[in-house]
C-alpha angles and dihedrals in degrees: 000000000000125000091245132096107281141131113280117248110265134192126192152124136206126229089219091064097053144059119242097261095048090044092054091049092050091049094048090051097045095054100031088106090057108035149348109242135197140152087061110194091346112178093009123122094221126064122257114288131177137169126187135186120178137175132199104224105184108280097001139056121227127184148146128231138184120192145159119256119288145146118268122202134179112185128178086261093052089049091053093043091053095047092201129125110196142130118241128206117196124189110197112217093180136354123019144198143234133207142090128324107190099314096330125101110234136194126180128184135182107298097024123115117215133193125215131184113216091208089067135066128261141180118181137157115219133194121219103302150168121213144164114231131199121191117202128184108246095239091065090064093036087068093050111030131059096210112033094156089057091062091082109112094005112149125197104204124231092234092058126081102247101059094055091044090054092041090061092046092049089049094052091049091052090051094049099037097094092054101042120109122218092258092051091049092054089056096043095046093052091053092044094054093047087050094049093045092053089053093046094046094060092048091049093049093049091049094047099040089114089062092046092233112157136171091265108183093214091051091051091053091048093051089050090050091050091048092055092052105040092119093054119105086208093064110114143132088263093051093048091047089052094046092053098037093242131137118242091248092054091049094049090049092054092052100038095091089058098046105275135299096266092052090047093053092046093048092051091047090052090047088057094044088051094057092040089059089045095049115107090221094058098063092110094045113102118236088237090057090053090051091051092046092059097037094247100142131235123352092259093050094044090050090051094051093043095049091047090051101042108018093240133075123254089252092052090050090051091048090050091051091051089054089059093059121093112246101255133163115271093255095051124093117249107243122174111250098226118077089218089054092051091050092048093051090045096051096047100125117225117257122236112269093027 
């Protein structure tokens, strides 16, 4: 997009303009980056119907969808195949779903706003629904929230203050999206992510009060420092403590509620390794090179850590990622088939240190 006044790129389709088979194919393609789906309209009297309208607003995606009931799944293989690492917020205007997000039971009803982490697994069963969805690159929340990985499965209830507030904001964004210029998008997106972060931060702190996890400014700075140095062989608890002028005991105490600093560094390195393996540009990179890049030891050690974290081996993740690529001639570029997938790969903000 050019930095001049212009309509935002949009993508969508309407159920009324398609027969059932074509509508199903369009729906599967549109959401393939997000979920695998099956049991479409199971138990419903009418055939499956779905409509989508999405906008690319600078660094985020915003869209609305209506669809019949179905089952949604996001397995480790789906995560690798999609190759995207974003946070998704969904406001349910009607309908809802229930199931498992990661290892957390989740139930969403009309009026609720839920948060999903596309780096984590999911299996839910939805009734016929209408929702508004916002897709945000993870680094935009990394800079504002202490526990981004704990957002998965978080639900802001309709009878609280935050969900209705964000519902009105999302509705205004959808109304204005076709008229916003690129420069207007940049300003609006920054304010939007700050607003969402403030709403989510309070909910995370209330939910984790028993673990004494707070949005400690020093801990946020430490995590950002770690994130920017994950590829460095010099990164260690001692190096972090020295950089911030902390004793080892103080550093360990800060990270104790979230599993300890060593486990935290290892989990973040594994996260980077996973998406390296899923990246289309890494097909020629050996798995051992990925392990070395993120300081994850020998091939055997890396495989054990990776499988313990994701339930599949590094080679299985690579194979799943390859299945997500279109079959193109060797000289052609590997572009994702879905417009939404192309947008999501394009808006992935660079991480600090890269």
